[in-house]
N, C-alpha and C positions, 0 to 999 in steps of 0.2 A: 385823636377817633374821629372819623366823621360819618354821620349815619344820614341817608337822604331818602327821602320819599316824593310821591306825589303830594301830599297836603303835609303840613305841619299846623300843627294848633298848638296854639301860645298857652292858650287856660285861662286867659284875661276875660273872657266871656264875649270876647268880639275879633280877634285877630286870628283869619286864616291867610297862610300862606302856601302858594302853588309852585310845587319843585322848590322843596324847602330843605335846608342843612342845618344839621348841630356839630358841633366840633367841641368835645370834652377830654381833659386829661385830670389824670389826681383827683379823681372824682366830682370835677369840679367843671360846667361850663366853660367855655371858652366864647364862643359866638355861635350864633344863628344868625340866617340870613340864606337868600337863594344861592342855589346848588353849585352853580359856575362861581359866583363872588367868594363863596367857602371853601372850596376846592382851587380857587387860585390864590387864598390868602392861607391857607395853610397847606401848602402842595405836599409837602413833608408825612402829611398824616394817612394813615391806611383807610380806605372808604367804603364803607357797607353801602349799597343800595339796596334798599327794602321793597322800591318798584311802586307799584298800586296800592300803596297802606297811607295812614297817619301816624304822624310820631305827635304825642302828647305828652303832656306831665306825667309821671306818675302818679298813682289816685290815692287820694287821702278817704277812708271808713273812718269816719266822726264817731261810730255805735258799736262798736261790736264786747263780743263776751267770748273772749277764748278760751278761759278754762271754765265756762260753764257745762257742767254734766250732768244737771237733776232732772233732763228731758230724758235721757238715754233709757233706753229699753231694759237695759241691765245697769241700772244707776249701782243698785250694790255690790256691783264689781268695783267702783271706781275709788280708788284709795289716790292718796297724795302724789303717787308713780304715774299713773294711768291718769290721772287729771292735768299730770305735763307733760306726758306724751301728747293727750289731744290738745294743750296749748301749743305745742309745739307743730302739730298735724295741721292744724287751724292756722297758726301764721306763715307755714310754709304753701298752703293754698291761697291765702290771700294775697302771698306774695307772688307766685306763677302766676296770679292771675292778672297783674298788674296794680296789684294794690299795694305799695311802699312806704306808707304810714297809716296806721291805725290810731286811734283812741281807745282803749280801753275801760269802758264805765262801770265795770266793779268785777272783782273776781277774788279766789281765795287771796291770803295775806301772802306777797313775797312771788306768786306764780309769775306776773310780768317783770317784776325787778330782775328776777334768776334766767326767765329766759332771754332778757336784753343782756344779762351779762352772757350767757353762753355764748348768743353772738357775737359780741362783743370779741371774746376771746376764741372766737373763731369756730366753735365747736360746732354750729348748727347755721343754717339760715335763715333770715327773719326779718321784716319788715321793722323798720321805725317805730316802736312801740311807746305812746305817750298811753300812762295810766292812773286810773285813778286809785287801786288797790283795793278795798271793800266798801263801800255804798254805807252811809247814813239813813236808818230807819228807826221810825218808833218800837216803842216794844210790843210786838206781837202785829207789826207792820207789813207792808208789800214784803216781799222776800226774803222775810225773816228767817225762812226754812231754807237757806241759799246754801248751805252746805262752809258755810265760812267767808262768804261772797259779802256779806251785811254785817254791820255792828247795828246791833238794838241802843239808840240812845234817847231820854227824854229830858226837856229841860234845858237852856243854856248851858249850863255850866260841863254838862254832858255831852256835851256838842262841840264845843271847845277842842274841851281835853281829847274827844273822839279823833275832830280834825288834827291836832297835832300827834297824835299817835299816828294816824296814815301817813303826814307827811315824814314823821321819822322813818315809817316803814319803805319811804320811796315816792309816794303817791306824789302827780306833777298838776293832779289835778284831784276836787274833791265831788263827789257826788251825792245829792240828795234824793232820797226817795219819798216825793210829797203828796202822791195822792195813790190811790186804789182805783177801784169800782164803783164806789158807791155816792152817786149823785149829791153834790151839796156838802160833800165833806172833805177836808183838807186831813194828811195824817200830820200834818206839824202844825203849831200854833205860828201866827204872824212874826211873835217876836223871837221864835225859836230858828224860824227862817232869816231871819235879819241878823240876829247872831253868828249865825254859819256864813252866811255873804260876807259881813264885816270882819271876821276871824281870818276868812280864806282872803280878802284881798290885804288885809293888815301883814299877813304874811307872804304875801305875791302871788298868791295861786288862785287860778279861777276853780269856778264851781258849776257844776249841770245839777238840773234839776230835771226828775222823773217827773212829768205831769201833763194829764192826757185832759183833765175836766177840771171845773169848775168848783168850788172858789179857789182850789189851788193856784192854778193859771194866773187868776189876777194876784193871789199873794207873793209868786212867784216876779212877777213881774214888779210888783211894788218894792220887794227886795233885792230886786237887784241883781238876779243870777244872770250868768255871765251864757249860758246855752240853756233853752227848756231844750226835751228831749220829749218828741209825738208832739205835745199842742195840739193836741185831734180839736177840741171845740174851740181853738183861740178865736175870737172876734175881731174884724178891722179896726174897730178902735184899738184892741192891744196889740196887734200887731206892729201898730204904728206907733203904740207909743213904745217898742220894743226895737224897731227902727231908731228913735230918737234916744235910747239909753243903750245904743248897741249889744244888745240884748239876741243873740242869735234860735233860728229854729231849726234843731233836726228833726224833720217830720216821720220817717222811719215808715215810709208810705208800703214799702213791697214786701214787709213779712206782714203786716196785718193784711196784704191781697194774697199773699200764698198761703196763709194760714186758714183765710176764710175759702180757699180754694181747695184743698184737704178735707176740708170738714163737710165742702159742700160735697164734694166724693164721696165721703162717707156714707152723707143722708142719701144719694142717690143709691147706695147701694144696699143700705139697710134699713132706712128710714131714720127721720129725727129720735126716734126715742134709743138707737141704737148707741147714743153718744151718751159718753157721761155727766153729770150735773154739770160740772164745771165747763165740760166741749157746749156745753149747750148755749151757756152764759155767756162764753166765748165768741161762739159763731153770730148769738144775737148781737154782741159788744160790737164786733169786726166789721159784721155787717154794718152797722150804724157810721163804724169810722171809715171804711171804703165809700160809703157815699157821702162820707161829709171831706173827706180829701178830694173827690174828683168834685165837688160841687165849689168850694173853698178855696184849693190850692192856689190859683193863679193869682185870685184878688187879694189873697192873703200876701202873693208873694210880691204883686204889686206894689204894696206901700212901702216897700225898699226896704223890709227886715231883712236880713241876711239869711237866705237860706241853707244851709248844709247838708253834704249829703250821709246817712248811715242806714245799716242795715239794719242790724238786732239778732243776727239768726242765731237761734238757741238750738232750734228741734233736730233732732236725729236725722243724719241725711241732706241736711240744707247745705250749699256753699256757704265757705266761710265768712264771705265778705263780699256778698254779689251786688255793687256798686253801681254796673252796668245797666244792672234788673232795677236797680233805685231811680237812675239818670232816665230808663224808659217811661218808669213812673211818672215823672215830672215831664218827660215830652207829651205823656197819653192826654194828663192835665193840662197842659197847654204851652209847657216852656220851648223854646227853638232849643237846638243841640248845643249851640256853645255857651246858653245861657246854664244848663242842665249842667256840663260838664267843668263850669267853672264854679259848680256848687262841691263839687272833689277834688278841687286844686286849687286856684289863687283862693276864694273864698275861705275855704280852710284852713289854709295855710295861715291866714291873715288873723283870724282867730285863736289857731295856736301859739300865738306870737313867731311864726316862724316867716313872713312874709320875704320874698327875694330870696330865701332858702329852699324852699320846695313850693309844690305847686305850681311852675312856669318854668318855660324853656327861655330864658335869658342871661345874660353873661354874671358870671359869677356864684350861681344858683346851685345848688346840688345838682349831680347828673342822673336825676331819680327820672327815668325816661320808659314810657311804654310805647311798642310798636303795633299796629294792628291794620289785620288787612282790610281796606276798605276806607270810604272818606267818613269818617265821622260826622263829620261837618253838615253830610248828606243822609246818613241814616248810622241811627244810634247803637243800632243792634250789633253793629261792625266790632263795638267794642268786647264784644264776645271771642273775636276771631285773634287771638293773641298769637304775634308773630315772634315778638321778640320785649326781653323787661332788660333793663339796667337798674342798677340799683347802685348808690356811692361810685358811680360809674364802671360799675361790674355788671358782666353778660351772666344774668342768672336765670334766664328762662331754661324748667326743666319741668319735665311731663312727670304726673304722679296719677 
């Protein structure tokens, strides 16, 4: 199969090819290059010309919660069956939008494992799911009431045992909830964080930290987590040390922006007092978060820290994995389009340990390919204009 378009974006953050083509077969990319060259080399292959479009790697969302249900208006209706159907719906919508790989950073035991198995058996269509299973939190800590998505642990021994348990249940990453909303307070002690990182790395697994504020951010960097999720209050000095230690940053800016916009509309309609106490707290916190991202994002990224796209959408009515919107935030805050795309392609693949396998258009890589109408290198918004998605070389684009 050969697909062609006026623009080809490789995903490396710099390469754009005009009138490019990709040839793939058996789920793998055979070759890429100028249209006429590829057609001549592989004359017997079927050709699909997408015209004024961009071919780029399938996108990677590094922060999703496919099975999170507690923010649904009818949450009392959600048993294990409905949670599974929700996870499937979210996974399918992500795939149809061009997100071919996701990292699920916590959910009920077995939800992602069984969804992966169902896809492998051909029962359903879903993107490639790398998952954490349950997240670790302190007793009574952040998200302890997450409907089975967290496990409460205290002390190094409990943490080590919990990590082994989650790995036994299929977890490919571990997630640790290290901060909540109280400035100056970290959920776990430094020794506990150190023990978690040491055990994960000893067992050949990577570990992500939910961390937005100080001193948790500093403690996570000292411990050596593999990714820091959110990182709202990161300093330039901390970002430099993250770059030196190979710790990646998943800022999740769009979810803060869209949540704040929803609350502002509520305030415009009914006044600030129409919000619940929790919503008022969220409004004040997210107002600061959005301002901080706008002012600091580019400078932090320019330290060399690896930036990854993650969306973290858990509220009702949201897109399953709006990577296009996260990349739009990045370009609004100073990235050029190719640099933004790389956060959801080659950079994410490298942190997942799948460099050269996904997130790129190169010989030997998996044929995970997104085609969008327009030129992504000139207009990041065209990522919403999905023309086709290929996953492992199979055309899967469907409207829902």
